Residue frames as qw, qx, qy, qz and C-alpha x, y, z in Angstrom:
[[0.663, -0.346, 0.075, -0.660, 27.13, -51.40, 140.75],
 [0.232, -0.238, 0.907, -0.258, 27.16, -54.45, 143.19],
 [0.727, -0.022, -0.425, -0.538, 25.14, -57.42, 142.03],
 [0.518, -0.392, 0.683, -0.333, 24.60, -59.75, 144.92],
 [0.923, 0.267, 0.128, -0.244, 23.35, -62.50, 142.34],
 [0.625, 0.634, -0.445, 0.096, 26.76, -62.56, 140.83],
 [0.169, -0.594, 0.702, -0.355, 28.43, -63.49, 144.03],
 [0.773, -0.108, 0.527, -0.335, 26.27, -66.65, 144.39],
 [0.843, 0.468, -0.154, -0.215, 27.08, -67.98, 141.01],
 [0.803, -0.331, 0.395, 0.301, 29.67, -70.78, 140.86],
 [0.267, 0.829, -0.342, -0.353, 32.45, -69.80, 138.60],
 [0.858, 0.090, 0.430, 0.265, 33.90, -72.05, 135.96],
 [0.543, 0.806, 0.064, 0.228, 36.39, -70.55, 133.67],
 [0.473, 0.657, -0.314, 0.496, 39.52, -68.39, 133.93],
 [0.327, -0.687, 0.399, -0.511, 39.37, -67.70, 137.61],
 [0.921, -0.260, 0.251, -0.143, 39.03, -71.37, 138.52],
 [0.835, 0.440, -0.168, 0.284, 41.79, -72.21, 136.04],
 [0.185, 0.716, -0.413, 0.532, 44.13, -69.93, 137.90],
 [0.634, -0.547, 0.389, -0.384, 43.36, -71.49, 141.09],
 [0.992, 0.064, 0.095, 0.058, 44.11, -74.99, 139.68],
 [0.662, 0.563, -0.262, 0.419, 47.36, -73.72, 138.25],
 [0.234, -0.743, 0.401, -0.483, 48.26, -72.29, 141.56],
 [0.855, -0.317, 0.325, -0.250, 47.61, -75.53, 143.38],
 [0.923, 0.341, -0.006, 0.177, 49.48, -77.45, 140.61],
 [0.361, 0.762, -0.311, 0.439, 52.41, -75.16, 140.88],
 [0.441, -0.637, 0.477, -0.415, 52.69, -75.47, 144.61],
 [0.955, -0.076, 0.256, -0.130, 52.32, -79.20, 144.43],
 [0.834, 0.499, -0.108, 0.210, 54.87, -79.50, 141.79],
 [0.179, 0.734, -0.466, 0.460, 57.45, -77.44, 143.62],
 [0.651, -0.500, 0.457, -0.343, 56.92, -79.31, 146.84],
 [0.957, 0.027, 0.288, -0.027, 57.25, -82.60, 145.15],
 [0.747, 0.564, -0.112, 0.334, 60.28, -81.65, 142.90],
 [0.588, -0.772, 0.116, 0.211, 62.94, -81.37, 145.53],
 [0.199, 0.792, -0.564, -0.126, 66.58, -80.70, 144.70],
 [0.196, -0.375, 0.906, 0.020, 68.37, -83.75, 143.58],
 [0.359, 0.008, -0.839, -0.409, 67.11, -87.07, 142.55],
 [0.656, -0.201, 0.281, -0.671, 63.87, -88.47, 143.64],
 [0.288, -0.129, 0.949, -0.011, 63.21, -92.07, 144.27],
 [0.200, -0.220, -0.773, -0.560, 60.61, -93.98, 142.16],
 [0.217, -0.589, -0.750, 0.206, 58.18, -94.00, 145.14],
 [0.103, -0.577, -0.204, 0.785, 58.54, -90.27, 145.57],
 [0.069, 0.125, -0.534, -0.834, 58.03, -89.76, 141.78],
 [0.213, -0.401, -0.845, -0.282, 54.91, -91.93, 141.72],
 [0.189, -0.626, -0.587, 0.477, 53.40, -90.12, 144.78],
 [0.060, -0.464, 0.016, 0.884, 54.06, -86.77, 143.22],
 [0.150, -0.041, -0.700, -0.697, 52.61, -87.74, 139.86],
 [0.199, -0.503, -0.841, -0.017, 49.49, -89.14, 141.60],
 [0.131, -0.639, -0.415, 0.634, 49.02, -86.06, 143.61],
 [0.044, 0.333, -0.276, -0.900, 49.37, -83.77, 140.49],
 [0.171, -0.184, -0.856, -0.451, 46.94, -85.99, 138.63],
 [0.181, -0.589, -0.759, 0.212, 44.35, -85.66, 141.38],
 [0.050, -0.586, -0.183, 0.788, 44.71, -81.87, 141.50],
 [0.080, 0.185, -0.538, -0.818, 44.46, -81.52, 137.60],
 [0.620, 0.328, 0.544, -0.461, 41.59, -83.72, 137.37],
 [0.704, 0.498, 0.476, 0.175, 40.51, -83.72, 133.74],
 [0.204, 0.970, -0.072, -0.113, 42.63, -80.57, 133.00],
 [0.855, -0.031, 0.189, 0.481, 45.86, -82.09, 131.45],
 [0.392, 0.737, 0.088, 0.543, 46.22, -78.71, 129.65],
 [0.326, -0.896, 0.153, -0.261, 46.80, -76.89, 132.96],
 [0.837, -0.431, 0.262, 0.213, 49.19, -79.55, 134.06],
 [0.705, 0.385, 0.214, 0.555, 51.19, -79.09, 130.66],
 [0.070, 0.903, 0.027, 0.424, 51.10, -75.27, 131.33],
 [0.584, -0.775, 0.242, -0.028, 52.61, -75.67, 134.82],
 [0.884, -0.088, 0.304, 0.345, 55.24, -77.93, 133.42],
 [0.555, 0.613, 0.169, 0.537, 56.13, -75.52, 130.66],
 [0.185, -0.926, 0.097, -0.315, 56.37, -72.59, 133.10],
 [0.785, -0.557, 0.236, 0.132, 58.69, -74.65, 135.27],
 [0.793, 0.105, 0.289, 0.526, 61.03, -75.49, 132.54],
 [0.336, 0.768, 0.166, 0.519, 60.91, -71.92, 131.09],
 [0.317, -0.915, 0.093, -0.232, 61.65, -70.28, 134.39],
 [0.836, -0.435, 0.206, 0.263, 64.52, -72.45, 135.08],
 [0.726, 0.423, 0.113, 0.531, 66.47, -71.45, 132.01],
 [0.157, 0.783, -0.144, 0.585, 69.20, -68.82, 132.66],
 [0.550, -0.705, 0.324, -0.309, 69.67, -70.00, 136.25],
 [0.146, -0.541, 0.827, -0.038, 71.96, -72.50, 137.84],
 [0.394, 0.098, -0.884, -0.233, 71.99, -76.22, 137.05],
 [0.019, 0.226, 0.863, -0.451, 70.03, -76.99, 140.35],
 [0.460, 0.404, 0.231, -0.756, 67.05, -74.88, 139.04],
 [0.531, 0.326, -0.563, -0.543, 67.16, -76.74, 135.68],
 [0.186, 0.049, -0.975, 0.108, 67.09, -79.88, 137.60],
 [0.221, 0.288, 0.637, -0.680, 64.18, -78.82, 139.57],
 [0.537, 0.408, -0.081, -0.734, 62.31, -77.70, 136.42],
 [0.459, 0.231, -0.787, -0.342, 62.96, -81.03, 134.77],
 [0.020, -0.098, -0.936, 0.337, 61.73, -82.88, 137.85],
 [0.464, 0.324, 0.403, -0.719, 58.32, -81.13, 137.72],
 [0.613, 0.379, -0.338, -0.605, 57.89, -82.42, 134.14],
 [0.187, 0.211, -0.956, -0.077, 58.72, -86.02, 134.78]]
């Protein structure tokens, strides 16, 4: 049954965590380009990731772990990108 009161409630929890993880993943992939990053690029990427994560370092660690885990078994360029996400 539809409960209109449910729609008005702000949600904090698993749903909002998934949104943060999605934003972190996209931000990390965009900032972890193929090849080496300059120190300025690394600093800008880290700053942006911290802003998106806010006080949720656990979600940032989750995204880093996923990036490393999914890069295994692929070519060296994928492993480089996975490592770049965690730096």
